[in-house]
C-alpha positions in Angstrom: -7.7 9.5 10.6 -7.9 6.7 8.1 -11.5 5.9 8.9 -12.5 9.3 7.2 -10.6 8.5 4.0 -12.9 7.8 1.1 -10.4 5.3 -0.4 -10.2 3.4 2.9 -14.0 3.2 3.0 -14.1 1.6 -0.5 -11.6 -1.1 0.5 -13.1 -1.6 4.0 -16.7 -2.2 2.6 -15.5 -5.0 0.3 -12.6 -6.4 2.3 -13.1 -5.6 6.0 -10.2 -7.9 7.0 -7.9 -5.8 4.9 -9.4 -2.6 6.3 -8.5 -3.8 9.8 -4.8 -4.3 8.8 -4.8 -0.9 7.0 -6.0 0.8 10.2 -3.3 -1.1 12.2 -0.5 -0.1 9.8 -1.6 3.5 9.0 1.2 5.9 9.9 3.7 3.1 10.4 6.6 1.9 8.3 4.8 -1.4 7.7 2.1 0.3 5.7 3.9 0.2 2.3 5.2 -3.4 2.6 1.6 -4.5 3.5 0.2 -2.7 0.4 2.9 -4.3 -1.7 2.1 -7.8 -0.2 -1.5 -7.4 -1.3 -0.3 -7.0 -4.9 1.9 -10.2 -4.8 0.4 -13.6 -5.3 1.7 -15.8 -2.5 -0.9 -18.5 -3.1 0.5 -20.1 -6.2 -1.8 -18.5 -8.6 -5.0 -19.0 -6.6 -5.7 -15.3 -6.0 -8.6 -13.9 -8.0 -7.3 -10.3 -7.8 -9.0 -7.2 -6.7 -11.9 -5.5 -8.4 -10.7 -2.4 -10.3 -12.4 0.0 -7.9 -10.5 -1.6 -4.9 -7.2 -1.7 -6.8 -7.6 2.0 -7.6 -8.5 2.7 -3.9 -5.4 0.9 -2.7 -3.2 2.9 -5.1 -4.9 6.2 -4.0 -4.7 5.3 -0.3 -0.9 4.7 -0.8 -0.6 8.2 -2.2 -2.6 9.6 0.7 -0.4 7.8 3.1 2.8 9.1 1.4 1.4 12.6 1.5 0.4 12.4 5.2 3.5 10.7 6.4 6.4 11.8 4.1 8.9 10.9 6.8 8.1 7.2 6.1 8.9 7.3 2.4 11.8 5.0 1.8 14.4 6.7 -0.4 15.0 4.5 -3.4 18.7 3.7 -3.9 20.2 4.8 -7.1 20.9 1.5 -8.8 23.5 3.0 -11.0 25.6 4.3 -8.2 27.5 1.0 -7.8 28.2 0.8 -11.5 29.6 4.3 -12.0 33.3 4.6 -12.5 35.1 7.2 -10.5 
């Protein structure tokens, strides 16, 4: 349960609106894309960024999610496959 996760608690205390979305996406394929979207500036440089403790908690929460839901890990394509000669 995500509510028991110490990393979630750190994020949720400072950014409860993000905590709500993390709860919504926990255990779903949308979790990783949502985490990635938090690290991308879509406001034309107007984002202040996360405090270090929250950034670390987001990273650790991603690792926790990957460990709990390994079936949701997207296999990264080998970018060299298409360039190899047969």
